[in-house]
PDB file as gemmi writes it, atoms N, CA and C in Angstrom:
CRYST1    1.000    1.000    1.000  90.00  90.00  90.00 P 1                      
ATOM      1  N   MET A   1     -52.471  59.723 -61.100  1.00  0.00           N  
ATOM      2  CA  MET A   1     -52.346  58.329 -61.513  1.00  0.00           C  
ATOM      3  C   MET A   1     -53.052  57.458 -60.490  1.00  0.00           C  
ATOM      4  N   THR A   2     -53.794  56.486 -60.973  1.00  0.00           N  
ATOM      5  CA  THR A   2     -54.456  55.550 -60.072  1.00  0.00           C  
ATOM      6  C   THR A   2     -53.732  54.218 -60.131  1.00  0.00           C  
ATOM      7  N   PHE A   3     -53.682  53.568 -59.004  1.00  0.00           N  
ATOM      8  CA  PHE A   3     -53.064  52.255 -58.905  1.00  0.00           C  
ATOM      9  C   PHE A   3     -54.187  51.230 -58.809  1.00  0.00           C  
ATOM     10  N   ASP A   4     -54.311  50.423 -59.876  1.00  0.00           N  
ATOM     11  CA  ASP A   4     -55.424  49.477 -59.923  1.00  0.00           C  
ATOM     12  C   ASP A   4     -55.085  48.140 -59.284  1.00  0.00           C  
ATOM     13  N   ASN A   5     -53.831  47.719 -59.404  1.00  0.00           N  
ATOM     14  CA  ASN A   5     -53.450  46.416 -58.869  1.00  0.00           C  
ATOM     15  C   ASN A   5     -51.970  46.430 -58.504  1.00  0.00           C  
ATOM     16  N   VAL A   6     -51.501  45.304 -57.995  1.00  0.00           N  
ATOM     17  CA  VAL A   6     -50.105  45.196 -57.576  1.00  0.00           C  
ATOM     18  C   VAL A   6     -49.169  45.444 -58.757  1.00  0.00           C  
ATOM     19  N   ASN A   7     -49.514  44.923 -59.921  1.00  0.00           N  
ATOM     20  CA  ASN A   7     -48.651  45.107 -61.088  1.00  0.00           C  
ATOM     21  C   ASN A   7     -48.525  46.579 -61.468  1.00  0.00           C  
ATOM     22  N   GLY A   8     -49.621  47.322 -61.346  1.00  0.00           N  
ATOM     23  CA  GLY A   8     -49.565  48.755 -61.628  1.00  0.00           C  
ATOM     24  C   GLY A   8     -48.667  49.488 -60.644  1.00  0.00           C  
ATOM     25  N   VAL A   9     -48.748  49.103 -59.377  1.00  0.00           N  
ATOM     26  CA  VAL A   9     -47.894  49.709 -58.353  1.00  0.00           C  
ATOM     27  C   VAL A   9     -46.432  49.391 -58.650  1.00  0.00           C  
ATOM     28  N   LEU A  10     -46.154  48.119 -58.917  1.00  0.00           N  
ATOM     29  CA  LEU A  10     -44.775  47.713 -59.175  1.00  0.00           C  
ATOM     30  C   LEU A  10     -44.233  48.360 -60.443  1.00  0.00           C  
ATOM     31  N   LYS A  11     -45.079  48.489 -61.446  1.00  0.00           N  
ATOM     32  CA  LYS A  11     -44.654  49.124 -62.702  1.00  0.00           C  
ATOM     33  C   LYS A  11     -44.265  50.574 -62.443  1.00  0.00           C  
ATOM     34  N   ARG A  12     -45.081  51.285 -61.632  1.00  0.00           N  
ATOM     35  CA  ARG A  12     -44.755  52.690 -61.321  1.00  0.00           C  
ATOM     36  C   ARG A  12     -43.493  52.767 -60.463  1.00  0.00           C  
ATOM     37  N   LEU A  13     -43.324  51.846 -59.532  1.00  0.00           N  
ATOM     38  CA  LEU A  13     -42.141  51.873 -58.681  1.00  0.00           C  
ATOM     39  C   LEU A  13     -40.879  51.508 -59.447  1.00  0.00           C  
ATOM     40  N   ASP A  14     -41.024  50.837 -60.603  1.00  0.00           N  
ATOM     41  CA  ASP A  14     -39.867  50.559 -61.464  1.00  0.00           C  
ATOM     42  C   ASP A  14     -39.317  51.834 -62.080  1.00  0.00           C  
ATOM     43  N   ASP A  15     -40.202  52.806 -62.273  1.00  0.00           N  
ATOM     44  CA  ASP A  15     -39.784  54.084 -62.842  1.00  0.00           C  
ATOM     45  C   ASP A  15     -38.866  54.787 -61.844  1.00  0.00           C  
ATOM     46  N   LYS A  16     -37.775  55.331 -62.327  1.00  0.00           N  
ATOM     47  CA  LYS A  16     -36.751  55.911 -61.453  1.00  0.00           C  
ATOM     48  C   LYS A  16     -37.118  57.291 -60.915  1.00  0.00           C  
ATOM     49  N   LYS A  17     -38.032  57.989 -61.563  1.00  0.00           N  
ATOM     50  CA  LYS A  17     -38.335  59.325 -61.071  1.00  0.00           C  
ATOM     51  C   LYS A  17     -39.181  59.241 -59.792  1.00  0.00           C  
ATOM     52  N   PRO A  18     -38.989  60.210 -58.906  1.00  0.00           N  
ATOM     53  CA  PRO A  18     -39.702  60.184 -57.626  1.00  0.00           C  
ATOM     54  C   PRO A  18     -41.212  60.320 -57.807  1.00  0.00           C  
ATOM     55  N   LEU A  19     -41.940  59.800 -56.837  1.00  0.00           N  
ATOM     56  CA  LEU A  19     -43.390  59.919 -56.852  1.00  0.00           C  
ATOM     57  C   LEU A  19     -43.784  61.371 -56.565  1.00  0.00           C  
ATOM     58  N   CYS A  20     -44.753  61.865 -57.310  1.00  0.00           N  
ATOM     59  CA  CYS A  20     -45.268  63.203 -57.030  1.00  0.00           C  
ATOM     60  C   CYS A  20     -46.282  63.102 -55.884  1.00  0.00           C  
ATOM     61  N   ASP A  21     -46.759  64.237 -55.424  1.00  0.00           N  
ATOM     62  CA  ASP A  21     -47.696  64.237 -54.295  1.00  0.00           C  
ATOM     63  C   ASP A  21     -48.968  63.459 -54.606  1.00  0.00           C  
ATOM     64  N   ASP A  22     -49.499  63.623 -55.824  1.00  0.00           N  
ATOM     65  CA  ASP A  22     -50.713  62.899 -56.207  1.00  0.00           C  
ATOM     66  C   ASP A  22     -50.476  61.392 -56.193  1.00  0.00           C  
ATOM     67  N   GLU A  23     -49.297  60.987 -56.671  1.00  0.00           N  
ATOM     68  CA  GLU A  23     -48.982  59.555 -56.684  1.00  0.00           C  
ATOM     69  C   GLU A  23     -48.811  59.019 -55.266  1.00  0.00           C  
ATOM     70  N   HIS A  24     -48.223  59.817 -54.375  1.00  0.00           N  
ATOM     71  CA  HIS A  24     -48.123  59.401 -52.977  1.00  0.00           C  
ATOM     72  C   HIS A  24     -49.515  59.167 -52.386  1.00  0.00           C  
ATOM     73  N   ARG A  25     -50.399  60.108 -52.641  1.00  0.00           N  
ATOM     74  CA  ARG A  25     -51.767  59.967 -52.117  1.00  0.00           C  
ATOM     75  C   ARG A  25     -52.464  58.752 -52.718  1.00  0.00           C  
ATOM     76  N   ALA A  26     -52.306  58.569 -54.029  1.00  0.00           N  
ATOM     77  CA  ALA A  26     -52.954  57.433 -54.689  1.00  0.00           C  
ATOM     78  C   ALA A  26     -52.377  56.111 -54.179  1.00  0.00           C  
ATOM     79  N   LEU A  27     -51.077  56.064 -53.973  1.00  0.00           N  
ATOM     80  CA  LEU A  27     -50.459  54.842 -53.458  1.00  0.00           C  
ATOM     81  C   LEU A  27     -50.932  54.562 -52.032  1.00  0.00           C  
ATOM     82  N   TYR A  28     -50.990  55.593 -51.216  1.00  0.00           N  
ATOM     83  CA  TYR A  28     -51.475  55.413 -49.849  1.00  0.00           C  
ATOM     84  C   TYR A  28     -52.926  54.933 -49.863  1.00  0.00           C  
ATOM     85  N   GLN A  29     -53.733  55.530 -50.719  1.00  0.00           N  
ATOM     86  CA  GLN A  29     -55.138  55.111 -50.852  1.00  0.00           C  
ATOM     87  C   GLN A  29     -55.217  53.655 -51.265  1.00  0.00           C  
ATOM     88  N   TRP A  30     -54.398  53.268 -52.255  1.00  0.00           N  
ATOM     89  CA  TRP A  30     -54.403  51.874 -52.720  1.00  0.00           C  
ATOM     90  C   TRP A  30     -53.989  50.933 -51.606  1.00  0.00           C  
ATOM     91  N   LEU A  31     -52.967  51.315 -50.828  1.00  0.00           N  
ATOM     92  CA  LEU A  31     -52.501  50.458 -49.736  1.00  0.00           C  
ATOM     93  C   LEU A  31     -53.569  50.275 -48.666  1.00  0.00           C  
ATOM     94  N   THR A  32     -54.327  51.329 -48.374  1.00  0.00           N  
ATOM     95  CA  THR A  32     -55.363  51.192 -47.352  1.00  0.00           C  
ATOM     96  C   THR A  32     -56.526  50.324 -47.835  1.00  0.00           C  
ATOM     97  N   GLU A  33     -56.755  50.325 -49.157  1.00  0.00           N  
ATOM     98  CA  GLU A  33     -57.877  49.558 -49.694  1.00  0.00           C  
ATOM     99  C   GLU A  33     -57.470  48.180 -50.214  1.00  0.00           C  
ATOM    100  N   ALA A  34     -56.181  47.935 -50.349  1.00  0.00           N  
ATOM    101  CA  ALA A  34     -55.717  46.671 -50.934  1.00  0.00           C  
ATOM    102  C   ALA A  34     -55.997  45.503 -49.995  1.00  0.00           C  
ATOM    103  N   SER A  35     -56.204  44.360 -50.594  1.00  0.00           N  
ATOM    104  CA  SER A  35     -56.436  43.163 -49.791  1.00  0.00           C  
ATOM    105  C   SER A  35     -55.125  42.729 -49.136  1.00  0.00           C  
ATOM    106  N   ASP A  36     -55.239  41.885 -48.129  1.00  0.00           N  
ATOM    107  CA  ASP A  36     -54.040  41.372 -47.456  1.00  0.00           C  
ATOM    108  C   ASP A  36     -53.140  40.634 -48.438  1.00  0.00           C  
ATOM    109  N   GLN A  37     -53.761  39.900 -49.351  1.00  0.00           N  
ATOM    110  CA  GLN A  37     -52.972  39.149 -50.330  1.00  0.00           C  
ATOM    111  C   GLN A  37     -52.167  40.097 -51.223  1.00  0.00           C  
ATOM    112  N   ASN A  38     -52.801  41.173 -51.691  1.00  0.00           N  
ATOM    113  CA  ASN A  38     -52.086  42.132 -52.528  1.00  0.00           C  
ATOM    114  C   ASN A  38     -50.964  42.817 -51.754  1.00  0.00           C  
ATOM    115  N   ARG A  39     -51.215  43.141 -50.483  1.00  0.00           N  
ATOM    116  CA  ARG A  39     -50.163  43.760 -49.679  1.00  0.00           C  
ATOM    117  C   ARG A  39     -49.010  42.793 -49.439  1.00  0.00           C  
ATOM    118  N   ARG A  40     -49.333  41.517 -49.223  1.00  0.00           N  
ATOM    119  CA  ARG A  40     -48.271  40.514 -49.048  1.00  0.00           C  
ATOM    120  C   ARG A  40     -47.459  40.353 -50.321  1.00  0.00           C  
ATOM    121  N   ILE A  41     -48.143  40.351 -51.478  1.00  0.00           N  
ATOM    122  CA  ILE A  41     -47.435  40.253 -52.760  1.00  0.00           C  
ATOM    123  C   ILE A  41     -46.504  41.452 -52.922  1.00  0.00           C  
ATOM    124  N   LEU A  42     -47.006  42.644 -52.619  1.00  0.00           N  
ATOM    125  CA  LEU A  42     -46.184  43.847 -52.719  1.00  0.00           C  
ATOM    126  C   LEU A  42     -45.000  43.771 -51.752  1.00  0.00           C  
ATOM    127  N   ASP A  43     -45.254  43.342 -50.513  1.00  0.00           N  
ATOM    128  CA  ASP A  43     -44.174  43.198 -49.534  1.00  0.00           C  
ATOM    129  C   ASP A  43     -43.112  42.213 -50.006  1.00  0.00           C  
ATOM    130  N   LEU A  44     -43.555  41.082 -50.529  1.00  0.00           N  
ATOM    131  CA  LEU A  44     -42.600  40.071 -51.006  1.00  0.00           C  
ATOM    132  C   LEU A  44     -41.769  40.593 -52.174  1.00  0.00           C  
ATOM    133  N   GLU A  45     -42.422  41.269 -53.102  1.00  0.00           N  
ATOM    134  CA  GLU A  45     -41.700  41.802 -54.260  1.00  0.00           C  
ATOM    135  C   GLU A  45     -40.718  42.885 -53.842  1.00  0.00           C  
ATOM    136  N   MET A  46     -41.132  43.767 -52.959  1.00  0.00           N  
ATOM    137  CA  MET A  46     -40.233  44.818 -52.500  1.00  0.00           C  
ATOM    138  C   MET A  46     -39.083  44.225 -51.682  1.00  0.00           C  
ATOM    139  N   THR A  47     -39.346  43.181 -50.913  1.00  0.00           N  
ATOM    140  CA  THR A  47     -38.281  42.505 -50.167  1.00  0.00           C  
ATOM    141  C   THR A  47     -37.294  41.863 -51.127  1.00  0.00           C  
ATOM    142  N   ARG A  48     -37.797  41.225 -52.173  1.00  0.00           N  
ATOM    143  CA  ARG A  48     -36.920  40.604 -53.168  1.00  0.00           C  
ATOM    144  C   ARG A  48     -36.040  41.655 -53.846  1.00  0.00           C  
ATOM    145  N   ARG A  49     -36.632  42.790 -54.193  1.00  0.00           N  
ATOM    146  CA  ARG A  49     -35.870  43.866 -54.836  1.00  0.00           C  
ATOM    147  C   ARG A  49     -34.811  44.425 -53.891  1.00  0.00           C  
ATOM    148  N   LEU A  50     -35.178  44.560 -52.620  1.00  0.00           N  
ATOM    149  CA  LEU A  50     -34.219  45.053 -51.636  1.00  0.00           C  
ATOM    150  C   LEU A  50     -33.061  44.081 -51.474  1.00  0.00           C  
ATOM    151  N   LEU A  51     -33.369  42.792 -51.421  1.00  0.00           N  
ATOM    152  CA  LEU A  51     -32.310  41.787 -51.305  1.00  0.00           C  
ATOM    153  C   LEU A  51     -31.417  41.783 -52.541  1.00  0.00           C  
ATOM    154  N   ASP A  52     -32.008  41.954 -53.725  1.00  0.00           N  
ATOM    155  CA  ASP A  52     -31.199  42.054 -54.950  1.00  0.00           C  
ATOM    156  C   ASP A  52     -30.249  43.252 -54.881  1.00  0.00           C  
ATOM    157  N   ALA A  53     -30.773  44.381 -54.423  1.00  0.00           N  
ATOM    158  CA  ALA A  53     -29.939  45.581 -54.313  1.00  0.00           C  
ATOM    159  C   ALA A  53     -28.831  45.368 -53.283  1.00  0.00           C  
ATOM    160  N   LEU A  54     -29.160  44.721 -52.170  1.00  0.00           N  
ATOM    161  CA  LEU A  54     -28.147  44.457 -51.149  1.00  0.00           C  
ATOM    162  C   LEU A  54     -27.077  43.512 -51.665  1.00  0.00           C  
ATOM    163  N   ASN A  55     -27.480  42.519 -52.457  1.00  0.00           N  
ATOM    164  CA  ASN A  55     -26.496  41.597 -53.034  1.00  0.00           C  
ATOM    165  C   ASN A  55     -25.586  42.314 -54.025  1.00  0.00           C  
ATOM    166  N   GLU A  56     -26.151  43.222 -54.812  1.00  0.00           N  
ATOM    167  CA  GLU A  56     -25.327  44.009 -55.728  1.00  0.00           C  
ATOM    168  C   GLU A  56     -24.331  44.868 -54.957  1.00  0.00           C  
ATOM    169  N   ASN A  57     -24.810  45.485 -53.865  1.00  0.00           N  
ATOM    170  CA  ASN A  57     -23.913  46.298 -53.040  1.00  0.00           C  
ATOM    171  C   ASN A  57     -22.817  45.438 -52.425  1.00  0.00           C  
ATOM    172  N   ARG A  58     -23.177  44.264 -51.954  1.00  0.00           N  
ATOM    173  CA  ARG A  58     -22.183  43.371 -51.355  1.00  0.00           C  
ATOM    174  C   ARG A  58     -21.132  42.976 -52.389  1.00  0.00           C  
ATOM    175  N   SER A  59     -21.566  42.680 -53.598  1.00  0.00           N  
ATOM    176  CA  SER A  59     -20.625  42.331 -54.671  1.00  0.00           C  
ATOM    177  C   SER A  59     -19.704  43.504 -54.986  1.00  0.00           C  
ATOM    178  N   ALA A  60     -20.266  44.696 -55.049  1.00  0.00           N  
ATOM    179  CA  ALA A  60     -19.455  45.883 -55.336  1.00  0.00           C  
ATOM    180  C   ALA A  60     -18.441  46.123 -54.220  1.00  0.00           C  
ATOM    181  N   ILE A  61     -18.864  45.935 -52.986  1.00  0.00           N  
ATOM    182  CA  ILE A  61     -17.947  46.118 -51.853  1.00  0.00           C  
ATOM    183  C   ILE A  61     -16.844  45.075 -51.889  1.00  0.00           C  
ATOM    184  N   GLN A  62     -17.175  43.841 -52.233  1.00  0.00           N  
ATOM    185  CA  GLN A  62     -16.160  42.789 -52.313  1.00  0.00           C  
ATOM    186  C   GLN A  62     -15.157  43.093 -53.424  1.00  0.00           C  
ATOM    187  N   ARG A  63     -15.630  43.563 -54.572  1.00  0.00           N  
ATOM    188  CA  ARG A  63     -14.714  43.928 -55.659  1.00  0.00           C  
ATOM    189  C   ARG A  63     -13.814  45.095 -55.248  1.00  0.00           C  
ATOM    190  N   PHE A  64     -14.399  46.083 -54.576  1.00  0.00           N  
ATOM    191  CA  PHE A  64     -13.627  47.224 -54.096  1.00  0.00           C  
ATOM    192  C   PHE A  64     -12.585  46.768 -53.082  1.00  0.00           C  
ATOM    193  N   ASP A  65     -12.970  45.886 -52.193  1.00  0.00           N  
ATOM    194  CA  ASP A  65     -12.055  45.372 -51.180  1.00  0.00           C  
ATOM    195  C   ASP A  65     -10.888  44.635 -51.824  1.00  0.00           C  
ATOM    196  N   GLU A  66     -11.176  43.819 -52.828  1.00  0.00           N  
ATOM    197  CA  GLU A  66     -10.118  43.071 -53.518  1.00  0.00           C  
ATOM    198  C   GLU A  66      -9.174  44.019 -54.245  1.00  0.00           C  
ATOM    199  N   SER A  67      -9.711  45.018 -54.932  1.00  0.00           N  
ATOM    200  CA  SER A  67      -8.837  45.960 -55.637  1.00  0.00           C  
ATOM    201  C   SER A  67      -8.030  46.790 -54.635  1.00  0.00           C  
ATOM    202  N   SER A  68      -8.609  47.121 -53.496  1.00  0.00           N  
ATOM    203  CA  SER A  68      -7.865  47.844 -52.467  1.00  0.00           C  
ATOM    204  C   SER A  68      -6.732  46.991 -51.919  1.00  0.00           C  
ATOM    205  N   ARG A  69      -7.001  45.706 -51.750  1.00  0.00           N  
ATOM    206  CA  ARG A  69      -5.965  44.795 -51.273  1.00  0.00           C  
ATOM    207  C   ARG A  69      -4.801  44.728 -52.265  1.00  0.00           C  
ATOM    208  N   LYS A  70      -5.119  44.632 -53.558  1.00  0.00           N  
ATOM    209  CA  LYS A  70      -4.067  44.611 -54.588  1.00  0.00           C  
ATOM    210  C   LYS A  70      -3.261  45.908 -54.560  1.00  0.00           C  
ATOM    211  N   LEU A  71      -3.946  47.030 -54.471  1.00  0.00           N  
ATOM    212  CA  LEU A  71      -3.264  48.317 -54.447  1.00  0.00           C  
ATOM    213  C   LEU A  71      -2.363  48.419 -53.218  1.00  0.00           C  
ATOM    214  N   THR A  72      -2.835  47.943 -52.087  1.00  0.00           N  
ATOM    215  CA  THR A  72      -2.030  47.982 -50.871  1.00  0.00           C  
ATOM    216  C   THR A  72      -0.766  47.148 -51.031  1.00  0.00           C  
ATOM    217  N   ARG A  73      -0.897  45.968 -51.633  1.00  0.00           N  
ATOM    218  CA  ARG A  73       0.288  45.125 -51.870  1.00  0.00           C  
ATOM    219  C   ARG A  73       1.286  45.840 -52.773  1.00  0.00           C  
ATOM    220  N   TRP A  74       0.800  46.455 -53.846  1.00  0.00           N  
ATOM    221  CA  TRP A  74       1.672  47.204 -54.750  1.00  0.00           C  
ATOM    222  C   TRP A  74       2.368  48.344 -54.013  1.00  0.00           C  
ATOM    223  N   LEU A  75       1.630  49.070 -53.196  1.00  0.00           N  
ATOM    224  CA  LEU A  75       2.215  50.192 -52.466  1.00  0.00           C  
ATOM    225  C   LEU A  75       3.253  49.732 -51.452  1.00  0.00           C  
ATOM    226  N   ILE A  76       3.004  48.622 -50.794  1.00  0.00           N  
ATOM    227  CA  ILE A  76       3.989  48.077 -49.858  1.00  0.00           C  
ATOM    228  C   ILE A  76       5.251  47.680 -50.616  1.00  0.00           C  
ATOM    229  N   GLY A  77       5.080  47.022 -51.753  1.00  0.00           N  
ATOM    230  CA  GLY A  77       6.231  46.648 -52.574  1.00  0.00           C  
ATOM    231  C   GLY A  77       7.002  47.860 -53.056  1.00  0.00           C  
ATOM    232  N   LEU A  78       6.286  48.865 -53.537  1.00  0.00           N  
ATOM    233  CA  LEU A  78       6.930  50.095 -54.011  1.00  0.00           C  
ATOM    234  C   LEU A  78       7.676  50.787 -52.875  1.00  0.00           C  
ATOM    235  N   THR A  79       7.078  50.837 -51.705  1.00  0.00           N  
ATOM    236  CA  THR A  79       7.727  51.441 -50.543  1.00  0.00           C  
ATOM    237  C   THR A  79       9.006  50.694 -50.194  1.00  0.00           C  
ATOM    238  N   ALA A  80       8.962  49.370 -50.215  1.00  0.00           N  
ATOM    239  CA  ALA A  80      10.158  48.571 -49.924  1.00  0.00           C  
ATOM    240  C   ALA A  80      11.255  48.863 -50.946  1.00  0.00           C  
ATOM    241  N   VAL A  81      10.897  48.924 -52.214  1.00  0.00           N  
ATOM    242  CA  VAL A  81      11.890  49.222 -53.258  1.00  0.00           C  
ATOM    243  C   VAL A  81      12.482  50.612 -53.043  1.00  0.00           C  
ATOM    244  N   LEU A  82      11.654  51.586 -52.720  1.00  0.00           N  
ATOM    245  CA  LEU A  82      12.156  52.943 -52.491  1.00  0.00           C  
ATOM    246  C   LEU A  82      13.069  53.008 -51.272  1.00  0.00           C  
ATOM    247  N   ILE A  83      12.757  52.267 -50.219  1.00  0.00           N  
ATOM    248  CA  ILE A  83      13.619  52.224 -49.038  1.00  0.00           C  
ATOM    249  C   ILE A  83      14.976  51.627 -49.401  1.00  0.00           C  
ATOM    250  N   ILE A  84      14.955  50.536 -50.142  1.00  0.00           N  
ATOM    251  CA  ILE A  84      16.210  49.895 -50.570  1.00  0.00           C  
ATOM    252  C   ILE A  84      17.027  50.843 -51.443  1.00  0.00           C  
ATOM    253  N   LEU A  85      16.386  51.499 -52.396  1.00  0.00           N  
ATOM    254  CA  LEU A  85      17.092  52.457 -53.252  1.00  0.00           C  
ATOM    255  C   LEU A  85      17.667  53.618 -52.435  1.00  0.00           C  
ATOM    256  N   THR A  86      16.926  54.089 -51.460  1.00  0.00           N  
ATOM    257  CA  THR A  86      17.411  55.172 -50.600  1.00  0.00           C  
ATOM    258  C   THR A  86      18.652  54.730 -49.824  1.00  0.00           C  
ATOM    259  N   ILE A  87      18.633  53.514 -49.290  1.00  0.00           N  
ATOM    260  CA  ILE A  87      19.787  52.984 -48.553  1.00  0.00           C  
ATOM    261  C   ILE A  87      20.992  52.848 -49.484  1.00  0.00           C  
ATOM    262  N   VAL A  88      20.761  52.339 -50.694  1.00  0.00           N  
ATOM    263  CA  VAL A  88      21.860  52.182 -51.664  1.00  0.00           C  
ATOM    264  C   VAL A  88      22.432  53.544 -52.034  1.00  0.00           C  
ATOM    265  N   ILE A  89      21.594  54.510 -52.303  1.00  0.00           N  
ATOM    266  CA  ILE A  89      22.065  55.857 -52.656  1.00  0.00           C  
ATOM    267  C   ILE A  89      22.831  56.474 -51.486  1.00  0.00           C  
ATOM    268  N   ALA A  90      22.315  56.310 -50.278  1.00  0.00           N  
ATOM    269  CA  ALA A  90      23.006  56.838 -49.098  1.00  0.00           C  
ATOM    270  C   ALA A  90      24.366  56.167 -48.925  1.00  0.00           C  
ATOM    271  N   ALA A  91      24.431  54.861 -49.135  1.00  0.00           N  
ATOM    272  CA  ALA A  91      25.707  54.141 -49.011  1.00  0.00           C  
ATOM    273  C   ALA A  91      26.706  54.629 -50.048  1.00  0.00           C  
ATOM    274  N   PHE A  92      26.287  54.795 -51.278  1.00  0.00           N  
ATOM    275  CA  PHE A  92      27.186  55.302 -52.317  1.00  0.00           C  
ATOM    276  C   PHE A  92      27.614  56.740 -52.027  1.00  0.00           C  
ATOM    277  N   THR A  93      26.696  57.546 -51.493  1.00  0.00           N  
ATOM    278  CA  THR A  93      27.042  58.923 -51.137  1.00  0.00           C  
ATOM    279  C   THR A  93      28.118  58.939 -50.060  1.00  0.00           C  
ATOM    280  N   ILE A  94      27.953  58.109 -49.042  1.00  0.00           N  
ATOM    281  CA  ILE A  94      28.957  58.021 -47.979  1.00  0.00           C  
ATOM    282  C   ILE A  94      30.276  57.497 -48.541  1.00  0.00           C  
ATOM    283  N   LEU A  95      30.223  56.501 -49.410  1.00  0.00           N  
ATOM    284  CA  LEU A  95      31.431  55.935 -50.021  1.00  0.00           C  
ATOM    285  C   LEU A  95      32.159  56.985 -50.845  1.00  0.00           C  
ATOM    286  N   LEU A  96      31.439  57.765 -51.629  1.00  0.00           N  
ATOM    287  CA  LEU A  96      32.047  58.834 -52.420  1.00  0.00           C  
ATOM    288  C   LEU A  96      32.613  59.925 -51.524  1.00  0.00           C  
ATOM    289  N   TRP A  97      31.956  60.237 -50.444  1.00  0.00           N  
ATOM    290  CA  TRP A  97      32.416  61.269 -49.513  1.00  0.00           C  
ATOM    291  C   TRP A  97      33.742  60.856 -48.870  1.00  0.00           C  
ATOM    292  N   ARG A  98      33.847  59.576 -48.481  1.00  0.00           N  
ATOM    293  CA  ARG A  98      35.083  59.076 -47.869  1.00  0.00           C  
ATOM    294  C   ARG A  98      36.240  59.073 -48.851  1.00  0.00           C  
ATOM    295  N   ARG A  99      35.966  58.799 -50.128  1.00  0.00           N  
ATOM    296  CA  ARG A  99      37.038  58.777 -51.134  1.00  0.00           C  
ATOM    297  C   ARG A  99      37.506  60.180 -51.485  1.00  0.00           C  
ATOM    298  N   GLY A 100      36.589  61.089 -51.368  1.00  0.00           N  
ATOM    299  CA  GLY A 100      36.807  62.375 -51.905  1.00  0.00           C  
ATOM    300  C   GLY A 100      37.632  63.341 -51.240  1.00  0.00           C  
TER     301      GLY A 100                                                      
END                                                                             
């Protein structure tokens, strides 16, 4: 595959499958021959894509953090209820033992 311009490079990089050896060589060749303007355009576009991916990751981490916080609150509440129930059961057991 030959890379004729920045759009061709970006179009190929949009494809999820990895670059083959020929594509690596062609991309390297294109980068060495590309004008400064084309390289800057490619750098800017790749930076924008990286920032988009980082923002998506940050959002996912924030959602995970919030759900973890909710789960922790539920677990603390459940633990408190179980402790109270254990104390009540122990008290009734002792009360029954004394009567018995």
